[in-house]
Each structure stands twice: as structure tokens, then as C-alpha cells.
VEXDREN-2710 file (C-alpha; in Angstrom, 1 decimal):
% VEXDREN-2710
k/r/px/py/pz
1/MET/98.0/93.9/88.1
2/HIS/94.5/93.4/89.6
3/ILE/93.3/92.6/93.1
4/ARG/90.1/90.7/94.0
5/LYS/88.6/88.9/97.0
6/ALA/89.9/85.4/97.3
7/LEU/87.4/82.5/96.6
8/ASP/87.3/79.1/98.3
9/SER/88.6/77.7/95.0
10/ASP/91.7/79.9/95.3
11/LEU/93.1/78.0/98.4
12/ASN/95.9/76.1/96.5
13/ASP/97.0/79.4/94.9
14/ILE/97.0/81.2/98.3
15/LEU/99.0/78.4/100.0
16/SER/101.5/78.4/97.1
17/ILE/102.0/82.1/97.4
18/GLU/102.5/81.8/101.2
19/ARG/105.1/78.9/100.8
20/ALA/107.0/80.8/98.1
21/ALA/107.1/84.1/100.0
22/PHE/108.2/82.7/103.3
23/GLY/110.1/79.6/102.2
24/GLU/108.4/77.4/104.7
25/GLU/105.1/75.8/105.7
26/THR/104.4/77.9/108.8
27/GLU/102.5/80.8/107.2
28/ALA/100.7/78.5/104.8
29/GLU/99.4/76.4/107.7
30/LEU/98.4/79.6/109.6
31/VAL/96.5/80.9/106.6
32/LYS/94.7/77.5/106.2
33/ASN/93.8/77.5/109.9
34/LEU/92.6/81.1/109.9
35/LEU/90.4/80.6/106.9
36/ASN/88.7/77.7/108.7
37/ASP/88.6/79.4/112.2
38/PRO/85.1/80.7/113.1
39/SER/86.7/83.1/115.6
40/ALA/88.5/84.8/112.7
41/GLN/85.3/85.7/110.9
42/PRO/84.5/87.9/109.3
43/LEU/87.8/87.9/107.5
44/LEU/89.1/89.5/104.3
45/SER/91.3/87.5/102.0
46/LEU/92.6/89.3/98.9
47/LEU/94.6/88.0/95.9
48/ALA/96.8/90.0/93.6
49/PHE/97.4/88.9/90.0
50/GLN/99.9/89.9/87.3
51/ASP/98.1/89.0/84.1
52/ASP/96.4/85.7/85.2
53/ARG/99.2/84.7/87.6
54/PRO/98.5/84.9/91.3
55/VAL/101.5/86.7/92.9
56/GLY/100.3/88.1/96.2
57/HIS/97.9/87.4/99.1
58/ILE/96.8/89.3/102.2
59/LEU/94.6/88.2/105.1
60/PHE/92.8/90.2/107.7
61/SER/91.0/88.4/110.5
62/LYS/88.7/89.6/113.2
63/ALA/90.1/90.4/116.6
64/HIS/88.7/92.2/119.7
65/LEU/89.9/94.6/122.2
66/THR/89.7/93.8/125.9
67/ASN/89.2/96.5/128.6
68/SER/87.9/99.0/126.1
69/GLN/85.5/101.5/127.4
70/SER/83.9/101.9/124.0
71/PRO/82.8/99.4/121.3
72/VAL/85.3/99.2/118.5
73/SER/85.7/96.9/115.5
74/ILE/89.2/95.7/114.9
75/ALA/91.1/93.4/112.5
76/LEU/94.5/91.9/112.4
77/LEU/96.7/91.8/109.3
78/ALA/98.5/88.5/109.1
79/PRO/100.1/87.6/106.8
80/LEU/101.0/89.6/103.7
81/ALA/102.8/87.6/101.1
82/VAL/104.2/88.3/97.6
83/ILE/106.1/85.7/95.6
84/PRO/109.8/86.4/95.4
85/ASP/110.0/87.3/91.7
86/ALA/107.2/89.8/92.1
87/GLN/108.5/91.6/95.2
88/LYS/109.6/95.2/95.2
89/GLN/107.0/96.1/92.6
90/GLY/104.4/97.7/94.9
91/ILE/102.1/94.7/95.0
92/GLY/102.2/94.3/98.8
93/GLY/101.4/98.0/99.3
94/LYS/98.5/97.8/96.9
95/LEU/97.2/94.7/98.7
96/VAL/97.4/96.6/102.0
97/GLU/95.8/99.7/100.6
98/ARG/92.9/97.8/99.0
99/GLY/92.3/95.8/102.2
100/LEU/92.2/98.8/104.4
101/GLU/89.8/100.5/102.0
102/LEU/87.4/97.5/102.1
103/LEU/87.7/97.2/105.9
104/SER/87.0/100.9/106.4
105/GLN/83.9/100.6/104.2
106/SER/82.7/97.6/106.3
107/GLY/83.0/99.5/109.5
108/VAL/86.3/98.3/110.9
109/ASP/87.9/101.0/113.1
110/LEU/91.5/99.8/113.7
111/VAL/93.8/97.4/112.0
112/PHE/96.8/95.8/113.9
113/LEU/99.8/93.9/112.8
114/ALA/103.2/92.6/114.0
115/GLY/105.6/93.6/111.2
116/TYR/108.5/95.7/110.0
117/PRO/108.1/99.3/110.9
118/GLU/110.3/100.4/108.0
119/TYR/107.7/98.9/105.6
120/TYR/104.4/99.4/107.4
121/THR/104.9/103.1/108.4
122/ARG/104.7/103.8/104.7
123/GLN/101.2/102.3/104.8
124/GLY/100.2/104.7/107.6
125/PHE/100.8/102.3/110.5
126/GLN/102.3/103.5/113.8
127/SER/103.7/101.9/116.9
128/ALA/100.7/100.6/118.9
129/SER/102.1/100.1/122.4
130/PRO/102.7/103.8/123.2
131/LEU/99.0/104.4/122.2
132/GLY/97.7/102.0/124.8
133/PHE/97.3/98.9/122.7
134/GLU/98.8/95.7/124.0
135/PRO/99.6/92.8/121.7
136/THR/98.1/89.3/122.2
137/TYR/101.5/88.1/123.4
138/PRO/104.5/90.3/124.2
139/MET/106.7/91.3/121.3
140/PRO/110.3/90.2/121.3
141/GLU/112.6/92.9/123.0
142/GLU/114.6/93.3/119.8
143/TYR/111.5/94.4/117.9
144/PRO/109.9/97.0/120.2
145/ASP/108.1/98.9/117.4
146/ALA/106.9/95.8/115.5
147/TRP/103.5/96.0/117.1
148/MET/101.6/98.5/115.0
149/VAL/98.1/100.0/114.4
150/ARG/96.3/102.0/111.8
151/ALA/93.1/103.9/112.4
152/LEU/90.6/103.7/109.6
153/HIS/88.3/106.3/111.1
154/PRO/89.2/109.6/112.7
155/ASP/89.3/110.0/116.5
156/THR/89.4/106.3/117.2
157/ILE/93.0/106.3/118.5
158/GLY/92.9/108.1/121.8
159/SER/89.3/107.1/122.6
160/VAL/90.0/103.4/123.1
161/SER/92.8/101.2/124.4
162/GLY/93.4/97.7/125.7
163/LYS/94.8/94.3/124.8
164/VAL/94.2/92.9/121.4
165/VAL/92.9/89.3/121.4
166/CYS/93.2/87.6/118.0
167/ALA/91.5/84.7/116.4
168/ASP/92.1/81.3/118.0
169/ALA/94.2/80.0/115.1
170/LEU/96.7/82.9/115.7
171/ASN/96.5/82.9/119.5
172/LYS/99.7/80.9/119.9
173/PRO/102.9/82.3/121.3
174/GLU/105.0/80.9/118.5
175/TYR/103.4/83.2/116.0
176/TRP/104.4/86.3/118.1
177/ARG/108.1/85.6/118.6
178/GLU/109.5/86.8/115.2
END
């Protein structure tokens, strides 16, 4: 398996992965909109390949923190997708790991996501709300720990807090209900 930055010419492969992984059009449409959203820039889009077959995709888009006393660079991970027949092989974890490495090198301090704590705690994420980070929209009550954060540089958590405002394409309540 190898991972590389996605190219503009990879759009059809990316959208196919999103559709296969989620079984619907919602995430594919979100990805297409984020890739074309100036407020999401800079973003990081990575593709994973088994041999020459694209099997996974991850997207990180720019976000910002309101009410923060200190400047901080943040990104939002959404979505992470692996085609069904390639799941449970560590591809998603490797995409997350590579993305966080590249974001850290580029100066991003914090990465946020709304996702499954059972999965993302293995990637070093922790519940964000108790640390003073409010999501763009309230998380559903049945998923209180789904709003998560990972610091990419020491001493960032504890020195900043506030509400995360995501890119315009993701700034819709329907994306925050699940």
C-alpha cells in the first residue's frame, strides 16, 4: 500500500471511494464541495492505493477557532473513507497517521473531527468538549464523546479554547447530526 497527495485528476477515484465506503451520495457531494470551497483552503487530500487500485481517501480542511486568546492553526478531518473490501486492514489508520504528520510539518496545531471514539482514540484523539472546544454545531446527545481533538504540537491544549468554525461547505447542521 502507498499513500500520496490527491491530484485534481483523481476526483473520480475520490468520489468513487466515498460512495463505496458510505453507500450514499452525501459524503461524495461534501468532498466535492470542500475541494472547491475557498474557505476550506489550504486543505490536505490523500489517497491510499493497494497496488494501483485506489482504496482509501482522507480530507482535512481548514477551520478556525473563535474566542481564542492565542493564534492557533487548526484543521478538520472529514471524511475518512475506505472501500468495503479493503476495510479492517489498517488503511484508514495509515491515512490518518500520514495526514497528521503532513499537517504537523505545515504548522497545524490542532485537528478536530466528529467520529467514533472507539476508533479515533487509537489515533491519539480525545474528547474535545471537556478541553474547552465547542463544535460548529452541537453534537447529538447520544454521541457525547464524538467531538474529538488531537494536538500536533505540545502545550497547545490547555493554552487555547473556543468554538471551531469549519469551512462553508461543511457549515451545515445536517453534517453534524450523525
